N, C-alpha and C positions, 0 to 999 in steps of 0.2 A: 504494499500500499504506499502511496506517495504522500508525504507530509507537506501540505500546502500551507504557506503562511501568507497573510495579507498585510498590505501597507496602504497608507493613504498619504496624499500630499498635504502638508501643513500650509495653511494660508499665512505665511510669515512675512509677506511683503505686500505693500499696497498694490491693489489691482489683481491680487491672486496670481494665477498662472497665465493670465491673459496678457499678451503683449499688444496693447492697443491704446490709442488716444481717446477711445470712447469711454465716457465716465463709468467706473466700476463701483459696485456696492459690496465688495468682499470685505468682511470684517477681519482684520488682522491684529486685533488687540490681544493682550495677554489673557484677559478673562475668557474671551471666545476660544482661544487656543487651549486653555486649560479644560474648558467644558468639552471641546471636541476630542481631546486626548482621553478624557475619562469615558466619554460615550463610545469612542472607538475601541477602547480596551474592553468595555462591557459587552460589546457585540462580537469580539473575537479578533480584532486587528492586533497584530503583534509589533508592527513597525510604523514609524512616522518618518516620512521623507521630507526634508527641508530643502528648499531651493535657495540659490544665491545669484544675484545679478552682478557680474563683474564689469561688463562693458555696456555703456549706454544707460539712459534712464527710461527710455520708452514711455515717457510721460508720467512716470510714477511720482508720488508725493515726496519720496525720500530716495533720490537716486544714489546708486553706488557705482563707483568707478574703480577699475583696476588699472594701475599704472606700473607696469613691470620694469620701467626704466628709471624711476625716481626712488631714491633712498632718503627717507626722512629720519633725522636723529632727534 
């Protein structure tokens, strides 16, 4: 028998997983993520997958940029 484990994508950035300039209503607050994690565990999810944006802001409220050529001290 195959042991299947399930995961869900954590809404940890503004706009969720959608890369769009269309207004999004994804809730990415700590309280919502805590509730989502507890609910996911209750129904059998074993993993939470978190995303990170390193290039571009794609219209998000809090852009993240990766600069591999700059060293900050």
